[in-house]
N, C-alpha and C positions, 0 to 999 in steps of 0.2 A: 559366744562359743562357735556359732555357725560362721561368723565373720572370720574367726581365727582359722577354722578348718578350710574355708575357701582360700584364705591367704596362703596356707601351707600347700594346698593342692596347686595353686597358681605360681608358687615360688620358683624362680629360675634355679635356685639352689637345689631344690628338690628335683627339678627336671634334670639337672646335671647329674645328680646322684643316680637316678634311675637309668639315664642314658648310658652312663659308664658301666653300671652293674649289669644291665641286661646285655650290653655289648660283650661283656666278659663271659656271661653264662650262655655259651653256645653248645653245639653238639659235642665239640671236643672237651669242653668243661665237664659235661655229664660222663663221657667215656673215661676221661682221666681219673675222675674221682672213684668210679666203680673199680677200675683196674688196679689202682694203687691201694684201695681198701682191701681187695682180695690178696694183694701181694704182701702188704705190711701189717694187716690186721689192726689192732688197737694202736700200734705205734704210729699209724698214719695221722692220728690226732696231733702228735708232736710236730710232724712235718707241716701240717696245716698252720699251726701256730707260728712256726718259723717263717713260713711263706707270707703270712699276714704282716709280720713286722717288716719284712723287706718290701712288701707291696705299699705299705704306708710311707716308708722312706722314699720310695720312688714317686708316688703320686702327689704327696704333699708338696714336694719340691717343685714338680711341674706345674701344678695348679696355682701355687702362690706366685711364682715368677711370671707365668703367663698373665695372671690377673694384675699384678703390680705394674708390669710393663705395658699392658694393653695391646700386646702383640701376639699373633699366632706363633706357634712353635717354629714353623719354617722361617718366619720373618726374624725371630730371635736368632736362629741358627745362621741366617745370612749375615746378620750384623756381627756375630761372633767370628765367623769364618766364611768369607765369600765363596759361594758355590755349595756350601754344605746344606743350605736350605733347599736348593733344587734337588740335591741327592736324596735328602730326607723325603721330600715330596714324591719323588719317583718311587722310592721304596715303599712308602705308605700306600700309594695308589695301586701299584702293581700287586702288592701283598693283599690289599683290600679286595681287588678285583678277583684274584685267585681264590681267596678264602670265601668270597661270596658264592662261588661255584659250590664249594663244600656246604655252605650254609643253606643254599637252596636245595641241595641234595637232602640235607637233614630235614628241611621243611616238607619235602616230598615224602620222606619216610614217615614223618609224624602223621601226615594226612592219610597215608596208606594204612597205618595202624588203625586210625579212626574210622575211615570210610571204605577202605579196600581199593581206592583209586591207585592206578599205577604211579610210581614215584615221579616219572616225568610230568604227568598231568598235575600232580600235587605241587611240584616245583613251579610250573608255569602259573598255576592259580595263585600261589604265594607271591611270585614275582609281580603278578598283576595287582595284587592288593598293595604291595609296596609302591608300585607306580602310581596307583590311585592316591595314596597318602601324599606322595611327593608332588603331585600335580594339583593338590588342593590349594586354595587361596592362602590359608595360614599354615604353611608347612610345619613350622616349629611347634605349633600347638598340637597338630596331629601327631607328630613324632613323639612329643612329650606324653600325650595321653596314651598312646600305644605302648610306650615303654613302661609307664606306671601301671596301667591295667594288666598287661600280660606279666609284668614282673611280680605283682602280687598273686596272680593266678599260679605261677610256677612255684612260688614260695609256699603257699598254702597247701597245694597238692603234694609237694614234697614232704612237708611236715606230716601230713596224713599218712603217707607211705612209711615215713620214719617211725611213727608211732605203731603202725601196723606190723612192722618187722620185729618189734620187741627187742631192740638192741640191749645187751648187757651194759648198762650205763657205768657201773662200777669199773668194769674192765676197760671201757673206753676212756674213762677219766684217768685211770692208773697208767694206761699206755701213753696218754698225752703228757703226763708229768714225768713218767719214768719209762721211756721207750726201750724196747729190746733191740731195735734196729733203726738206724737213721741213714737215709740215702741223700747225699747232697744233690744229685741230679734230679731226684724227685722234688726236692724243695724248689730248685730253680725252674723245673718244668711247670710247677704250679704258679710261680711268679710270672713266667712268660705267658701262661694261660689267663692270668688275671689282669696284668698291667702291660703285657708285651704288645708289640706291634702298634696298631692305631688306638688301642683301647684306652690307655691313660690320657690320650689327647682329646678323646671324645667329649668328656665332661668339661675339660678346660676350655675348649673352643665354644662349647654351649654357653658357658658363662660370659665369654666375650660377646657372643651374639645378643646376650641379655644386657650388656652394658655394665656388668659388674667388674669394674676395674679400679685401680688405684690402691694406695696403702690403706685407706680406710676400710676396704673390703677384705683385708687379709684374714682377720679372725673368722668371718663367715665362710670364706673360701676354704680355710683350713678344716673347719668342722665339716663342711660339705665333702671335702676330699676323703676324710677319714670315714664319714658315714657311707660313702659309696663303697669303699673297701669292706666295711663291716657288713653291708647288705649282701654283697657278693659272697662274703665269707660265711654268713649265716646259711646261705643256700648250699655252700660247700659242706658245711658241718652237717646239715640235715641229710644231704646225700650220703655223706660218710656214715652217719648213724643208720640210715636205711640199709646201706650195703653191708655194714658190719653186723647188723641183726641177722641178715640173710646168711652171711658167711659163717657167723658163730653158730648158727643152727645146722650147719653142714651143707648149705646150698652151694652149688657150683655155678659161677656166672658164665663161664665159657668165653670164647674169643670172638664170636660173631657179633654180638651186641650185648656187652655186659651190663650197660645201663638199663636196657629193656628187661634183662633177666632180673635185676634188682626189684623193679616194680612188679613184675609178674610173680616172682617167688614170695614177695611180701604181701601182695593183696590179690593174687589170683587174676581172674579175667578182668575184674575192675581195674586192677593195677596196670594191666596191659593197656587198657584204654587211657588211663591217666598218664601213662608214659607217652602215648601219642600226643596228648595235649601239651605236656611239658616239653617234649622234643620239638613240636611245631613252634611253640611259643619261644623257646630258646633260640631256634634257628631264625625265625622271621625277625625277631628283635635284633639279632646280630646282623642280619641283612641291612636293616634300616640304619643301625649304628655305624656299620662299616661304610656304607654309602655316604652318610652325612659327614663323617670325619674325613674320608678320602676327598670329597668334593671341597671341604673346608680348606684343605691343603692346596687344591688347584686354584682357589680364589686369588692367591697371591700372584699367580702367573698371568692371569688375564682378568680384567675387571668385568668382562662380559659374563664370566662364570657366575659371579655374584648376582648380576642382573637376571640371568636366566637359570638361577640355581635349581628351581623345581624341575625344569626340563633336563638339566645336566644330571641331577640325581636319578630321574626316571631312566635316562639313557644308560647310566652306570649299572643299574639293576638289570635292565634289558639285555645289555651285552653279556653280563654274567649268566643270565638265563639262556641266551642263545648258545654260548660256549658249552654250557652244561648239556643242552639238547644235542649239540653236534658231536661232542667227544665223551659225554658222560662225565664222570668224576676223574680227571686226569691225575691219578695218584702220584706219578713221578713228578709232575709239575708242582703239585701241592707240597711235596716233600722238599723240593729245591727252594721254592718260594718260602716255605716255612722256615728253612734255615736262614735265608736272607732276612726274613721277618724278625728273626731273633736279634738282628743287628739294629733294628729300629729303636728299641728302648735304650741301649747303651749310648747310641749316637744322639738321640733326642735328649735324654737326661743329661748326657755329658755337656752338650752346648748350653742347656738350661743352667747347669751348675756354674759354668763359666760366666754366663750372663748375669748371675746373681751378684757378681762383683764388678759389673760395668755400670757406672753411674749414668752413662748416656742411655742405658736401657732401663734400669730400675730406679733411677733417681736417688732419693734419700733412703730407700729401703735397706735395712741391715739384715743380712742372712745369718741366722743362728748357726754356730759352729757345728752343733750336733746334727743339724739337718744336712749340712754339707757332707759331714762324715758318713752319715747313713746313705746319702745319695751316691757317694763315691764307692761305697761297698757294693751297692746294687749294680753300678756300672761295671765294676771289675767282675763280679760274679756272673752277670748276664752275658758279658762279652766273652768270658771263658767258656760258658756253655755254648754260645753260638759258634765259636771257633771249633769247639770239640765236635759239635754236630756236623759242621760243614766238612771236617776232615775225617 
């Protein structure tokens, strides 16, 4: 039994699951869930279920094709359409750098709640921790352990708050299967927050680093991809129940920090402290996940990036921290980059779907029709949302 547990903890499949899930669970993830729960009430459960189905359709396609081909997403894109890999790399790196500014702001806010430190000081300390992780001898082991440990902390604390809020489970279940209101943009926003931008590529590239490639790994990779979505979704559901319990009892979350209001109204002063832990954990794991994935895209441009990966990762985080200290959180920049970031998933998934039918890329692998259909639906839906946001 002990040998089995050690194998599970050391499994690169498990590492990919937690890397992807904790990359998805960032400050925006917490805020989205609280805001939409207050807006839609029990019907938000139905929105979550729809988004999960779309998430699975996107992620399983990406992880399987990346694993079968043994190529990173940008290299697949370059083989499908010359130049598209470089475009995708630019979008991921610029988006990852910009959103890490926001992630560091979230880390600073979390430490401020816990210790009273100024947000800037908390952001710098958090960036320093990320740099220390990236400059260690075994970078991947540190990143894996960090994601797993803080991922479990976030989940357990959120479960506690969900129980403390006393949500009316009957009403939540009824709203999930028979919603009074469904908003398509809310569904797509959740999809973008869970598998959009760099997030879905994080776990896929982690599997490549572990050497899990070829058609023989398809079954394990598929289960890992679904597990990652389910892990992030369990966190989403727990946050939904916590917020729904507060809202159903007449609580008002407000606009300043609705996620913090959920924790505070559900569990009082203790809840406020727990929010600080969850916010910091969500933000710092998103920092490491974003940096890891962004740099994995840069590796195709110059072999020296792979050789000096730890230093490049540390530099990536350091630049984000310096920009944050210089201009604070540039809201306008984040909004513009956020819109461009919405194009990453349809572009990345689109080229992956094309590659699924290129024997020169996937060999003898045969793509199930239902997977292609689900992937095409996600491409169309997310592209429509991105265009709508940009216009």
